[in-house]
N, C-alpha and C positions, 0 to 999 in steps of 0.2 A: 510477567512480561514474556512473550514468546519471541524467539529469535528466528529470523529468516536470513539464510546465508546466500550470498551472491558471489559469483566468480568473475564478474565483469566490473567495470568502473562504476556503473550505475544500472538501475532498473526503473522502467517507467511505472507510474502508479497503477496503471491498468494491468500490467504484467504482474506487479506485486500482489494485487488483489486476487488474481488467479492462483499464484504460487502460495499465498497464505490461506487458500481455500475459502475465501469470502464470497467468491463467485465461481460458477462452474465453467463458463466460457468467456472469451474476450468480448463477445457480442453483448454481454450483460453489463459491461462497464458503465456506459453512458447512463443507463437507467438507474443503476446502483448508486452512482454518484449524485444523481438528482434526488434520491430518496434518503440516503444515509449521510450522516455527518462524518467527515474525515479530517483529522487534525494531523499536520506534519510539523513536528517540533513545536507543538502547542499553537500552531497557526492553521486556521481553516483553509482547505484547498480542495478543489473539485476538478482539477485539470488532469485528465487521464494520462497525458504525456509528461506530467511532472517527473523530473528525474530525482530518484531517491539514491542516496549514497550511503556507504558504510558509516554508521554512527547515527543516522536519522532515526527518529522515533515516530511511529505512525499509530494513531489511535483511530480505530474504526468502530463506529457506533454499532453495538450489538455483537461485536466479535472480539473486542479487547485491544490490548496494546502490544505492539510489535517493535522490535529493534532490528535494524539492518546490520548484518555482520558479514565477514568474509567466510567463504565456504572452504 
């Protein structure tokens, strides 16, 4: 499991995918979420604005599992 550190209260799923290097630019988010399965705390979610907080676990199809930590 890889850790992604944030220094704010939350991070949007779209921003997280860029930070985790699953996508190259923010413009790819919508298409990426239509093509790949994303589980947040074992629940499917494809809302690019979904707020992720410290302790959340994100599983991205083809990229692995990530946990949100403080930076």
